[in-house]
C-alpha positions in Angstrom: 85.8 119.2 1.8 84.0 121.0 -1.0 85.1 124.5 -2.1 81.9 125.9 -0.5 82.5 124.3 2.9 84.0 126.9 5.3 86.7 126.0 7.7 85.8 126.1 11.4 87.5 128.3 13.8 87.1 128.3 17.6 88.5 130.9 19.9 88.5 129.5 23.5 87.4 132.3 25.9 87.5 132.6 29.7 84.9 131.1 32.1 81.5 132.9 31.8 80.8 132.6 35.6 78.3 129.8 35.1 79.2 126.7 37.2 78.3 123.2 36.2 76.7 120.8 38.6 79.2 117.9 39.4 76.1 115.7 39.2 75.2 116.7 35.6 75.6 113.3 33.9 73.9 110.3 35.5 72.0 107.2 34.4 68.4 106.0 34.7 67.8 102.3 35.6 64.2 101.2 34.8 63.0 97.6 34.7 62.2 97.6 31.0 63.6 95.4 28.2 64.5 92.7 30.8 67.1 95.1 32.2 66.9 93.6 35.7 65.5 90.1 35.7 67.3 88.5 32.7 69.9 91.3 32.7 71.6 93.0 35.6 70.2 90.3 38.0 72.9 87.5 38.1 70.3 84.8 38.8 70.2 82.4 35.8 66.8 81.0 36.7 63.7 82.6 35.1 60.5 82.5 37.1 62.2 80.7 40.0 59.3 81.5 42.3 56.5 80.4 39.9 54.8 83.7 40.2 54.4 84.5 36.4 50.7 84.9 35.4 48.5 86.0 32.5 48.3 89.4 34.2 52.0 89.9 33.3 51.5 88.8 29.7 48.8 86.7 27.9 49.9 83.1 27.8 52.2 83.3 30.8 51.6 81.3 33.9 53.4 79.7 36.9 55.3 77.2 34.7 56.5 79.7 32.1 60.2 79.1 31.4 59.9 75.5 32.9 59.2 72.2 31.2 57.5 69.4 33.1 57.9 65.6 33.0 55.8 63.3 35.1 53.3 64.4 37.8 53.7 68.1 38.7 51.0 70.3 40.1 50.8 74.1 40.8 49.7 75.0 44.3 49.3 78.0 46.6 48.2 76.4 49.9 50.6 76.8 52.9 53.3 78.7 51.0 56.8 79.6 52.0 55.5 83.2 52.4 52.1 84.8 51.5 53.9 87.4 49.3 54.9 84.6 46.9 52.4 81.9 47.5 52.6 79.9 44.2 54.8 76.8 44.3 55.0 73.4 42.6 54.5 69.9 43.9 56.4 66.9 42.4 54.9 63.5 42.8 57.4 60.7 42.3 56.5 57.0 42.2 56.1 54.8 39.2 58.0 57.4 37.1 60.1 60.2 38.2 58.7 63.8 38.2 60.9 66.7 37.1 60.8 70.3 36.3 63.5 71.9 34.0 64.3 75.6 33.9 65.7 77.1 30.6 66.5 80.5 32.0 66.2 83.4 29.5 66.6 81.7 26.1 68.8 79.1 27.6 71.1 79.6 30.5 74.7 80.8 29.9 76.9 79.8 32.8 80.5 80.7 33.3 83.2 78.2 34.5 83.6 78.1 38.2 81.4 77.7 41.3 77.7 78.4 41.3 75.2 78.4 44.2 71.9 76.6 43.8 69.3 77.7 46.4 65.8 76.5 46.8 63.0 75.9 49.3 61.8 72.3 49.8 59.0 70.8 51.7 58.7 67.0 52.1 55.1 66.0 52.0 55.8 62.4 53.0 58.8 60.4 54.3 59.3 58.5 51.0 61.0 61.6 49.5 64.6 61.1 50.5 66.5 63.1 47.9 66.2 65.4 44.9 68.5 65.0 41.9 69.9 68.2 40.4 71.2 68.1 36.8 72.7 70.9 34.6 72.5 70.0 30.9 73.5 71.6 27.6 71.5 69.9 24.8 71.8 66.2 25.3 75.0 66.6 27.4 75.0 66.5 31.1 77.5 69.0 32.5 76.9 68.6 36.3 74.9 66.4 38.6 74.4 66.3 42.3 71.9 65.0 44.9 70.2 67.0 47.7 69.3 65.0 50.8 65.8 65.8 52.1 66.3 65.1 55.7 64.0 67.7 57.3 60.7 66.7 58.8 57.7 66.4 56.6 55.3 69.4 56.2 58.1 71.9 56.9 59.7 74.3 54.4 63.4 74.1 54.5 66.0 76.2 52.5 68.7 74.2 50.9 72.0 75.3 49.2 74.3 73.3 47.0 77.6 74.5 45.4 78.0 73.3 41.8 81.3 73.5 40.1 81.5 74.0 36.3 84.8 73.1 34.7 84.1 75.2 31.6 81.7 77.8 30.2 78.3 76.4 29.3 75.8 77.9 26.8 72.2 77.0 26.2 72.1 75.2 29.6 69.1 74.1 31.6 68.6 73.2 35.3 66.6 70.1 36.0 65.2 69.1 39.4 64.0 65.5 39.6 62.2 63.4 42.2 62.2 59.6 42.0 60.1 58.7 45.0 57.6 60.4 47.3 56.1 63.9 47.1 57.9 67.2 47.5 56.9 70.9 47.2 59.5 73.3 45.6 59.8 77.1 45.5 62.3 79.9 45.4 64.8 78.3 42.9 67.8 80.4 42.1 71.3 79.7 40.5 73.9 82.4 40.9 77.7 82.4 40.1 79.9 82.7 43.2 82.2 85.7 43.2 85.7 84.2 43.7 86.8 87.4 45.5 84.1 87.4 48.1 83.0 83.8 48.2 79.4 85.0 48.0 76.8 84.6 45.2 76.8 87.5 42.9 73.9 89.9 42.9 74.8 91.7 39.6 76.1 90.6 36.2 79.7 91.9 36.3 80.1 92.9 32.6 76.9 95.0 32.7 78.1 96.7 35.9 81.4 97.4 34.2 79.6 99.0 31.3 77.7 101.2 33.7 80.8 102.0 35.7 82.6 103.2 32.6 79.9 105.9 32.2 81.1 107.4 35.5 77.5 108.3 36.5 77.1 110.9 39.2 73.6 109.5 40.1 71.3 106.6 39.4 67.6 107.2 39.0 65.4 104.3 39.9 62.8 102.5 39.6 61.0 104.6 36.9 59.7 106.0 34.8 56.2 104.6 34.4 57.2 101.6 36.5 57.2 103.8 39.6 53.6 105.0 39.5 52.3 101.9 37.7 49.1 101.1 35.9 46.6 101.4 38.7 47.0 102.1 42.4 47.6 98.4 43.1 50.5 98.4 40.7 52.3 101.4 42.3 55.9 100.6 43.3 56.3 100.4 47.1 59.9 100.4 48.2 59.3 98.6 51.6 57.9 95.5 49.8 61.3 95.1 48.0 63.4 94.6 51.2 64.2 91.4 53.1 64.6 87.8 51.8 63.7 87.5 48.2 60.8 85.1 48.9 59.2 87.8 51.1 59.2 90.5 48.4 55.9 91.3 46.6 56.1 90.5 42.9 54.5 92.8 40.4 53.2 92.8 36.9 55.2 95.3 34.9 53.9 98.3 33.0 55.9 97.1 30.0 54.4 93.6 29.8 56.5 91.3 31.9 57.2 90.4 35.5 59.2 92.0 38.3 60.5 89.6 40.9 62.0 92.4 42.9 65.2 90.4 43.2 66.9 93.7 42.7 65.0 95.9 45.1 65.8 99.0 47.0 68.7 97.6 49.1 70.3 96.2 45.9 69.7 99.5 44.2 71.5 101.5 46.9 74.3 98.9 46.9 74.7 99.3 43.1 74.9 103.1 43.6 77.6 102.6 46.1 79.5 100.3 43.8 79.3 102.8 41.0 80.2 105.7 43.2 76.9 107.4 42.3 74.3 109.2 44.3 70.9 107.5 44.6 67.9 109.3 43.0 64.8 107.3 43.9 61.5 108.3 42.2 58.4 107.8 44.3 54.8 108.2 42.9 53.2 111.6 43.6 50.2 109.8 45.3 48.6 109.2 41.8 49.0 106.3 39.4 49.7 106.6 35.7 47.1 108.4 33.5 47.6 106.1 30.6 44.8 103.7 31.6 41.0 103.7 31.1 39.5 106.2 33.5 42.7 108.2 33.7 44.8 108.7 36.8 43.6 107.8 40.3 44.8 109.2 43.5 45.7 107.5 46.8 42.5 108.0 49.0 43.0 111.0 51.3 42.6 108.8 54.4 45.5 106.7 53.3 47.8 109.7 52.5 49.3 110.0 56.0 50.6 106.5 55.7 51.8 107.0 52.2 53.7 110.1 53.2 55.2 108.3 56.0 56.5 105.7 53.6 58.2 108.4 51.6 59.8 109.9 54.7 60.8 106.4 55.8 62.7 105.9 52.6 64.9 108.9 53.4 65.5 107.5 56.9 66.3 104.1 55.5 68.9 105.6 53.2 70.4 108.2 55.6 69.2 107.5 59.1 71.6 106.5 61.9 71.4 103.0 63.5 69.3 104.4 66.4 66.5 105.4 64.0 63.8 102.8 63.1 64.6 102.5 59.4 68.3 103.1 59.8 68.2 100.1 62.2 66.5 98.1 59.4 69.3 99.0 57.0 71.9 98.0 59.6 70.2 94.7 60.2 70.4 94.1 56.4 74.1 94.4 56.6 74.8 98.1 55.8 75.3 100.2 58.9 76.7 103.2 57.0 74.2 105.6 55.4 73.8 105.7 51.7 74.0 109.5 51.3 70.7 110.1 49.6 70.5 113.7 48.3 67.8 113.7 45.6 64.3 112.4 45.6 61.9 112.6 42.6 58.2 112.9 43.3 56.1 111.8 40.3 56.8 110.9 36.7 55.3 112.4 33.5 52.1 113.0 35.4 49.0 114.8 34.1 48.7 118.0 36.2 45.3 117.4 37.6 43.8 118.7 40.9 44.5 115.4 42.5 48.1 115.5 41.4 48.6 119.0 42.7 47.0 118.1 46.1 48.9 114.9 46.7 52.2 116.4 45.5 51.8 119.4 47.8 51.3 117.1 50.8 54.4 115.0 50.0 56.5 118.1 49.2 55.5 119.9 52.4 56.2 116.8 54.6 59.7 116.4 53.0 60.5 120.1 53.5 59.5 119.9 57.1 61.2 116.7 58.1 64.1 116.5 55.6 65.0 120.0 54.3 68.4 118.6 53.2 66.8 116.5 50.5 66.5 118.2 47.0 63.0 117.4 45.7 62.5 116.9 41.9 59.2 117.6 40.4 57.7 116.6 37.0 56.5 118.3 33.8 54.8 115.7 31.7 56.0 113.3 29.0 56.9 115.9 26.3 59.1 119.0 26.3 56.0 121.0 25.2 52.2 120.9 25.6 49.7 121.3 28.3 51.2 119.0 31.0 54.6 120.5 30.4 53.3 124.1 30.8 51.1 123.2 33.7 53.8 121.2 35.4 56.2 124.2 35.2 53.6 126.6 36.5 52.8 124.3 39.4 56.5 123.8 40.2 57.0 127.5 40.4 54.0 127.9 42.7 55.3 125.1 44.9 58.9 126.4 44.8 60.2 123.0 43.7 64.0 122.9 43.5 64.3 121.0 40.2 61.8 120.0 37.5 62.1 116.8 35.5 61.7 117.3 31.7 61.5 114.4 29.2 62.2 114.5 25.5 62.2 111.5 23.2 62.4 113.5 20.0 63.9 113.3 16.5 67.4 114.2 15.6 65.9 117.2 13.7 64.3 118.4 17.0 67.6 118.1 18.9 69.4 120.1 16.3 66.7 122.8 16.4 66.9 123.0 20.2 70.6 123.3 21.0 69.7 126.8 22.3 66.6 125.6 24.2 67.9 126.4 27.7 69.6 129.7 26.8 66.4 131.7 27.7 65.4 129.8 30.8 64.7 131.8 34.0 67.8 131.6 36.1 65.8 132.5 39.2 63.2 129.7 38.8 63.5 125.9 39.4 66.5 124.2 37.8 66.1 121.5 35.2 66.7 117.7 35.3 66.5 116.3 31.8 65.5 112.9 33.1 64.7 111.0 30.0 65.9 111.8 26.4 66.9 110.0 23.3 66.9 110.9 19.6 64.7 108.0 18.6 67.2 105.6 16.9 70.4 103.7 17.5 72.0 105.3 14.4 74.9 107.7 14.4 72.7 110.6 13.3 70.8 110.2 16.6 73.9 110.0 18.8 75.3 113.2 17.2 72.0 114.9 17.7 72.0 113.9 21.4 75.6 115.2 21.6 74.4 118.5 20.1 71.7 118.7 22.7 74.1 117.8 25.5 76.4 120.7 24.5 73.4 122.9 24.9 72.8 121.5 28.4 76.4 122.0 29.4 76.4 125.6 28.1 73.4 126.2 30.5 74.8 124.1 33.3 73.7 126.7 35.8 70.1 125.7 34.9 70.4 122.1 33.7 71.7 120.5 36.9 71.1 116.8 36.0 70.5 114.7 32.9 70.1 111.0 32.0 69.5 109.1 28.8 66.8 106.5 28.7 66.3 103.6 28.4 69.6 102.3 29.7 69.6 98.5 29.2 68.0 96.1 26.7 68.3 92.4 26.4 68.4 91.5 22.6 65.2 89.7 21.7 63.3 91.1 24.8 62.8 94.7 24.1 59.7 96.8 24.8 61.3 100.0 23.5 64.1 101.2 21.3 66.5 102.9 21.1 68.5 101.9 24.2 71.9 102.8 25.4 73.4 99.3 26.0 72.2 96.2 24.3 73.3 92.9 25.6 73.1 89.1 25.0 73.9 86.3 27.5 77.5 86.6 26.6 78.0 90.1 25.1 77.6 93.8 26.0 76.9 95.9 22.9 77.3 99.6 23.5 75.5 101.9 21.0 76.9 105.0 19.5 74.8 106.9 22.0 76.6 105.1 24.8 80.0 106.4 23.6 78.6 109.9 23.5 77.4 109.6 27.1 80.7 108.1 28.1 82.7 110.9 26.4 80.7 113.6 28.1 80.9 112.0 31.5 84.7 111.5 31.2 85.3 115.1 30.0 83.6 117.1 32.6 84.4 120.6 33.6 83.4 122.8 36.5 83.1 126.1 34.6 81.3 127.0 31.4 83.6 128.8 29.0 82.9 131.3 26.3 83.7 130.3 22.7 83.7 132.3 19.5 82.9 130.1 16.5 83.1 131.0 12.8 82.2 128.7 10.0 79.3 126.9 11.7 76.2 128.4 10.0 72.9 126.7 10.8 70.7 125.2 8.1 66.9 125.6 7.5 65.5 122.1 7.2 62.5 123.4 5.2 59.2 121.9 4.1 58.7 118.6 2.1 59.9 118.6 -1.5 57.6 115.9 -2.7 53.9 116.7 -1.9 51.7 113.7 -2.4 48.9 112.5 -0.1 49.2 108.9 1.2 46.6 106.8 3.0 47.4 104.0 5.5 45.7 102.0 8.3 48.2 99.5 9.7 46.4 96.9 11.8 43.0 97.9 10.5 40.9 97.8 7.3 39.5 101.2 6.6 37.2 102.6 4.0 38.0 106.1 2.7 34.9 107.6 1.0 33.7 111.0 -0.2 37.4 111.7 -0.7 38.5 115.0 -2.1 42.0 116.4 -2.4 42.2 120.1 -3.2 38.6 120.1 -4.3 39.1 117.2 -6.7 37.0 114.1 -6.0 38.8 110.7 -5.8 37.3 107.2 -5.9 36.6 105.5 -2.6 39.6 103.6 -1.3 40.1 100.7 1.2 43.4 100.4 3.1 44.3 97.1 4.5 45.8 96.0 7.9 49.2 95.1 6.3 50.2 98.7 6.2 50.3 99.1 2.5 49.7 102.8 1.5 47.6 104.3 -1.3 49.2 107.4 -2.9 47.1 110.2 -4.4 48.3 113.3 -6.1 47.9 116.6 -4.3 49.4 119.6 -2.6 50.3 121.1 -5.9 50.5 124.7 -4.6 51.1 126.5 -1.4 48.2 124.7 0.3 46.5 121.3 0.4 43.2 120.2 1.8 41.9 116.7 2.2 38.4 115.9 3.1 37.3 112.3 3.8 34.8 110.1 5.6 36.5 107.2 7.4 34.7 104.0 8.3 36.5 101.2 10.0 35.7 97.8 8.4 37.6 95.7 10.9 40.5 96.0 13.4 41.1 97.9 16.6 42.9 101.1 15.6 42.4 104.1 13.3 44.2 105.4 10.3 47.0 107.6 9.1 47.0 110.4 6.5 50.4 111.4 5.2 51.3 114.7 3.4 54.6 115.0 1.7 57.2 112.6 0.4 57.4 108.8 1.0 59.1 107.1 4.0 62.6 108.4 4.5 61.8 111.9 3.3 60.3 114.8 5.1 56.6 114.5 5.5 53.7 115.1 8.0 51.5 112.4 9.4 48.0 112.8 10.9 47.5 109.8 13.2 43.8 109.2 13.9 43.1 106.7 16.6 46.6 106.0 18.0 47.5 104.9 21.5 44.8 102.3 22.0 42.4 104.2 19.7 42.2 107.1 22.1 44.3 109.9 20.6 45.1 112.0 17.6 48.5 113.3 16.7 50.2 115.5 14.1 53.7 114.3 13.5 56.7 115.3 11.3 59.3 112.8 9.9 62.8 113.5 8.6 65.3 110.9 7.5 63.0 108.1 8.5 62.6 109.4 12.1 59.4 110.9 13.2 57.6 112.3 16.2 54.6 114.4 17.2 54.6 118.2 16.7 51.2 118.5 18.2 49.3 116.2 20.5 48.5 113.6 21.5 45.0 115.0 21.9 42.1 113.0 23.3 39.9 111.3 20.6 36.6 109.5 20.8 38.0 106.4 19.1 36.9 104.7 15.9 34.1 102.1 16.2 33.7 99.5 13.4 31.0 100.5 11.0 30.6 104.1 12.3 31.8 106.8 9.9 33.9 109.7 11.1 34.6 112.8 9.0 38.1 114.2 8.8 39.4 117.4 7.1 43.1 118.2 7.0 44.5 121.5 5.7 48.2 122.3 5.2 49.3 125.8 4.2 52.7 127.3 3.6 53.0 130.3 5.9 56.2 132.4 6.0 58.3 129.5 5.0 56.9 126.9 7.3 53.8 124.7 7.3 50.5 125.4 9.3 48.5 122.2 9.8 44.9 122.1 10.9 42.8 119.0 11.5 39.0 118.9 12.0 37.4 115.7 13.2 33.6 115.5 12.9 33.6 119.3 12.3 35.6 120.2 15.5 39.1 121.6 15.3 41.4 119.1 16.9 44.8 120.4 15.9 46.1 123.8 14.8 49.9 123.8 14.7 52.6 125.8 12.8 55.7 123.6 12.3 58.7 125.4 13.6 61.1 126.8 11.0 64.0 127.2 13.4 67.3 126.3 11.8 69.1 123.0 12.5 72.5 123.6 14.2 74.4 120.7 12.6 77.8 122.0 13.7 77.7 122.6 17.4 80.6 123.7 19.6 80.8 124.1 23.4 83.7 124.5 26.0 84.2 123.8 29.6 87.1 124.6 32.0 88.4 122.8 35.0 89.6 124.5 38.2 93.2 123.6 37.2 92.8 125.6 34.0 92.3 122.7 31.6 90.0 123.5 28.7 87.6 120.9 27.2 86.3 121.6 23.7 83.3 119.5 22.3 82.5 119.6 18.6 79.6 118.0 16.7 79.8 117.8 12.9 76.5 116.3 11.8 77.3 117.0 8.1 78.8 115.0 5.2 81.8 117.3 5.0 85.2 117.1 6.7 85.9 120.4 8.4 89.4 121.8 9.1 89.3 123.2 12.6 91.5 125.9 14.0 91.6 126.3 17.8 92.9 129.5 19.3 93.8 128.9 22.9 94.0 131.5 25.7 97.8 130.7 26.2 101.0 131.9 24.5 103.6 129.3 23.6 103.5 125.5 23.2 100.2 123.8 23.7 99.2 120.2 23.5 95.8 118.4 23.4 94.2 115.0 23.1 91.2 114.5 20.8 88.8 111.6 21.2 86.7 111.2 18.1 83.5 109.1 17.4 82.9 109.0 13.7 81.3 106.9 11.1 81.0 106.8 7.3 77.3 107.3 7.2 74.7 108.9 9.5 72.6 105.8 9.4 75.4 103.6 10.6 74.5 101.7 13.7 71.4 99.6 14.4 69.3 98.5 17.4 70.6 95.4 19.2 74.1 95.8 17.8 77.3 97.4 19.1 78.6 100.5 17.5 81.0 99.0 14.9 83.8 101.6 14.7 86.6 102.2 17.3 86.8 105.5 19.0 89.9 107.3 17.6 92.4 109.2 19.8 94.7 111.9 18.3 97.5 113.9 19.8 97.6 117.6 18.9 100.5 120.0 19.2 101.0 123.7 18.4 101.9 127.1 19.6 99.0 129.1 21.0 96.9 127.5 18.3 96.0 123.9 17.4 94.7 122.4 14.2 92.8 119.2 13.4 90.4 117.8 10.8 86.9 117.2 12.1 85.6 114.2 10.3 82.1 114.1 8.7 79.4 112.6 10.9 81.5 112.9 14.1 81.7 114.0 17.7 85.0 115.1 19.0 86.2 115.9 22.6 89.4 117.9 22.7 91.1 118.2 26.1 93.7 120.9 26.4 95.7 120.9 29.6 96.8 124.3 30.8 100.5 124.8 30.0 
């Protein structure tokens, strides 16, 4: 501690009267980053139903993840089921025909029994048996033979139990036919749970990591996966029930394939296993706006059927065995209701006339038929902007119970917004912070999230629910970072953010407590120190001509697709103006103009032609982490050889920066960067009904802080402190586990407790009532 660093003192007060929702901390399971197939799904076979296609990802097809030897053809005639029509035909004879599946980067199989399942059709009587081999490199680890005794031209489902004496890594499953012709489909290989004797649905170590978060709810299936890219890509829960070969597969918004092996029944069973309430998200009758032509609505003549599907979902979850969909659930082996209480309608939607109309129809039907269900609305992808404001206005008009806010923001933003919910209207809809993350897997992001979560807890009468996103990510298969839990075939790698979520969920309270804090002054982050102008065009060659910076002409420049930047002097006073004509030479995107210091320092970026060359954005970056402060705004994209004129003006106004951007003479952005202080030391307290106090302290500074805690009790007091800390705010990385153990300290005192709060730390102090 430096001589200028004040000690912290916290006086724990009495409950304020605000009650916390018992459902506050939950999880959001979206099929992104191979979270389900290749992750939570225990099936080791990838593309076991041969349904991959180029629509999922360029270069993919029915034999992706398989290698072929001999004569093998892909077919779709006379399938096992029309929902999954593609299958393969093996032609044995002069040489054997075989297909070999390599799983997800090679199969990792644990010792013990496994169940192989597949659908087989003999095309002729010559096909008598199918050889099954499990290999690891050149070594064969298991072999068996499946007799094909069924009549020709008839699909038959076969099962074979395979025992593995030891763990096997980088394994492959080979199916080989020596004679005759056979059709194959619906291939799966799952470990058998020794406790139940049944094949596992879920990967146990990932379920254990989720269970240790003690989630109150599980949101599913999205996110953008729910409303999909186009009406044909919307997620329909009914198509995910029944035998796996009868479930409709889908291309995934994030660029891979959804087998629906974990569908709605499995989702509800996972919630039950975790002791969490289900929170399904259904589309609001419109698809995602992030596609050419914008969002499209379910045709009005189809809306009654669509609304019936939504109502049927509630009945499937909660209905008695005498109801139509309760009877379906019972027939699937679960006569008891699942206890559905929450239902989200929509996700990050643009608040169009179609959205308003379709949402209103769904909402009215739910209110009329299922008033016991709490409906959650939506307020756009950002915690500000037009869709956010319009979403909240519409939610109030509709009298929606809870509104879903999303916030993937920088650590700087989280530290600025610890008081965000203090001023929310207590009489209006409550808040569900459905998706949030502070942009990286570093410690600085985890601490910023903890600071934001203290703000949510302090306003727990308004913030009823919250869930970090994304949840799971298979290393080497990520479409998005950061993520809460990274995993490989053999490891679970919790991030620093995971430990923050776990610490909050384990240290819940029912009542918000008052606290008096001294020594925790906020800091103004300020404007960039270095003030250069830098030009970039990653992925594109761009000519910058008629270039002037603060009235001084500069030579024409050409930036290349490799992302190298060109630096120009500028911004020497309280304002800076850049004028330029941009002409794309080759490529598909636009350009970036940076004002301020280099990467890793505070600077502003004007993105021109981002998001598929369709938007412009003004962003701010601090400590190497950036995000938009204005936009995205629609932009007529760059065309090769067609010049566009851009003018950017930055001015210091009352200690902050005002940025204006004109594109072809029209004002596209006018934003004043907020100069709110960053709360880097954040304190909050909760109480339990038994009198226990729970104190949470974020110290996102480089200084150790002595902490004195004045308790509401006289006499001896004890406490337990759980501490997440690291030597550097940039400790931690995507795809890796947080490398430092969580410390536990015991505290003792009389009326007062003392401890040292480490630099770059989050501490949870639990004080039982004496």
